[in-house]
N, C-alpha and C positions, 0 to 999 in steps of 0.2 A: 916307871909305870904311870905315875900321875901325869907327866908331860904328854905321854902317848894317849892317854885317855882324853885329856883336854883337846889335843890336836885332832881327835877323831869326832868330836862333837861340835855343833855350831857354837854353843856355850853351855856351861853347866855350873851348878852351885857346888859348894864344898860338900854338902850332904850327898849330892848325887855321885861325886867322886868317891866318897867314903863307901857308899852302898855298892857302887859298881865294881870297886876293887877289893872290898872286904877289909878296909882299913878303918881305924878310928877317925873321928872327925878332926882331932888334933893332928894326927899324922898326915891326913890329907891336906889340911890347912897349911901345915908347916912346909910340906913339899911344894904346894902351889905358891906360897909366899916366896920360897927360894927361886922358883922358876920365874916369878914376876920380877923380883929384885935383880935377877940375872938378865933381864930384858928378853926372855924367851916367850912370855905370854902377856896378855892384857887382863886388867882387873876392872870390875864395875861394882861399886858399893851401892846398895839399894836401901833407902830410907823409907819406912812405911808411914812415918808421921813427922810433921814439922817439930823441930826442936830435939829430936833424938841425938844423943851423944854418939852412939854407935849404930852402924848399919843393921838393918833387920837381917840381911844376908848379903853375901858376896858372890858374884858370878865371875867365872874365869873363861877366857877364850884364847885361841891361838893368836889372834890379832883383833884390834878394836873394831874393825869393819864387820866382824861376825855378830856383833851386838845389834846391828841395824838390818832390818828386813827390807830388802829392795823389791819385793814382789807386790 
């Protein structure tokens, strides 16, 4: 379900996956991480401030080109 949700969007956050599928954030994150480590999707980590140890949020997409707006 998570892979299909990600494939149908340009890109999405873990929270958007969670809300869209009615899953916990942990379940959505774990499923997305498995798809990423399996080479099925791309991942972007967004840091809101310099020096952060962890990203503010993570975005997922079917492939990396979806993170770039060509319009």
